[in-house]
N, C-alpha and C positions, 0 to 999 in steps of 0.2 A: 542418469540412470539408462544402461540399455535395454534393448527387449527382455533380452533373457533373465534381469533384474525384475522387470514387469511380470514375467511369468512366472519365475522362481525368486522371489524376493528372498537376499540372503539373510541368513540366522547368522547372531552374532555369537562367537566362540565362545565367549566368557557365560553367558545365560538363556543363549537360544532365542534369544527376543528376534522377532521380524524386522527388516529394514537397514541392518547396517553388520560388516563383518564385525566390527567389536564395535559394541554400542558406546555411547558416550558417558552411561551410567556405570559400565564396566572399567572405562578406560579411567575415568576418574577416581576409582575405588584401590589401585593400587597402592600398594604399602610400601613406601619409601624406603630405600635402604642408601645409607650414608658410602659416599665412595669409601674404598677399602683396600688394602693394600695387599695381594697375593703373592707370596715369594718375593717382596720387593716390586715389584709390578703393579701398577693402578689398575682397581677392579671397578668398572663404571656399568651400574644396573640399573634397569628401567622400573623396577620393583624385587618385593619377596615373593618367592614360588607358592603361592597360595590363592585359593580363592579362583576368582574370575580371569584371573591372567594363569595360571595354572591350567587352568581348565581348558583357555585360550591355545595356550601352546600345545597340550594334548591333541586338541583338536587340528591345529595346525599342522603337525608333524604326521598323526596317525589315522587321520579319517579318510586320503589328506585334504587340508584346505590351502592351497599353495596362495592363493589370493589374500590370505590374512596375511601376507608379511608387509604389504603396505601400510595398515592400522596399527599391528603390533610394532613397528618400526618407528612410528612417532614418538612413542614416549622413551626409547632408548635413545634416538637423536637429541630430543630436549634434554637427559640426562648429561649426555656427553657436552652438549652446549654451556650445560649450569656447571659443570666442572673443570670448564675452561681447557679444554683438550685443544692441544694443534699437532695434528696428526699429518705426516706426508701421505700416508698412504692409508687404505685397511686390508686386510686380507680376511679369512674364514677358516674356520677348523673342516677339514675335509670329510667326506663319507667314500668309503671304499666304493669302486663302482657297481660291483652286487647290488648294494644296500641303496645307492641311489637309483639305480634301474627299478628296483623293487618299489619305491618310493615316488620317482618320477619328478623328484626334486632334491638340491640338496638345501635343509632351511635355513642354515648358519650363510649361504652364499646369496639366498634371496635378500637376508635381511642386511647382508651389509653392501648390498647394490643399492638400497633403499635406503640406509643410514650415508652411505657415500653420496647419493645424491643430493641428498638435504644438507650434509655439511661440504659438501662440494668439495672432496677429496676423491681421488680416485680408487678402485679398487684392484688389486694387483692377484693374481693366482700365483701357482707356483708349489704348493704345499699339496703332498699326496699322501693318501692312507693306503699303505702296502699290505695290509690284511684286514678281512673281516672282522674286528674284534666283537665278542660277544657284549648283549648289553649290559651296561654299567649298572642299572636298575637293581637296589637291593644288596650292592657289594659294598664294602668300607673302603676305609682311605687307601690301607696298603694294599687290598685287591684289585682297588683300579687302576694303579700306580702299575701292578705287573700286568693286568689288560692292556695297559696301552704304551708299555717298554716296547721300543722298538717299532711302534706302528707309525710312524711318520718320517717322512723324508722332504727336503726340500728340492723339487726336480728342476725348477726353471733355469735356463740358458744364464740369467743373471743372477747375481745375490742377492737377498732382499734386505730392502731399506732399513736404515736404523730408525727407531719410534714408532715402527709400525703398530697400528690398531689391529687386533684380533678380536674377530665376532664370534660369535656363538648364542645358543639358545639358552642355555640353562648351564650354571655352575653349581655343584653340587659339593665336590669336595675340592676341586680345583686341578685334580689329576691331568685330566686331558688338556688344559690350558697350558700347566706346566710342562707337560711334555713336547707341545708344539712351541714355545716359548724355548726349550732348550736345542730342540731343531732349528729353529730361526738362527739362535746365537751360533749354533756350528757352521752354519752355512752363512756366516759373515754378518747380520743383521744382527738386528734386537726388537722386541716387543716393547712398545712405550705404553699401552694401556689395554686390559682386555674389556671389550665391550661386551655385556651379556643382556639378553630378555629378564633373565629371571635369575636370583640367587636362593638357594634351598637354604631351608632354617637351618640345619647342621652345619651349613661353613661357618668357621669362627669368623667373626670381623671384626678386624682391627681399623678403627677408625685415622683416617688420615686428616692431621689438621692444619 
């Protein structure tokens, strides 16, 4: 524990308890989510978007608390290992530069780098968000699809690899993940799995057997 932690001890993003960024009680309360398929691509999540996990994600993104990435990435890494994923690399859903400057970091990128280190797979950039899309909160499936249509592009000089793992924080309807997957496919690669911290209650879940 560093000096700053002694003077200003961290509070749990899930319950506010002093001592850890995401305490053991909250970490063990995650509602498990079965591996699902979204538009034919595996979707692996650390838990359901509810309770302490939902509060921790909100704290992570909007307070903001970037240091929460390490603790939140742990259950996602375990879920990926339990699913038996074999991925050549990870990438992440990009933020528009204006939004990233406001927040100070890209929450999906931080998660990807933590998960990549845990799974021992590289993290590659290349995805760009071309326009600052309005917030998706409160939008339905069709509205979200329109909102992210044409919002992404693969801009790296090298094409994306096949079987890439795509990391994001939350999957609500899957519109953003699907839009990015289409861009990766158009650039000559493919997404092998979506990896997200949480899946919203509204997402239809089709278990993969």
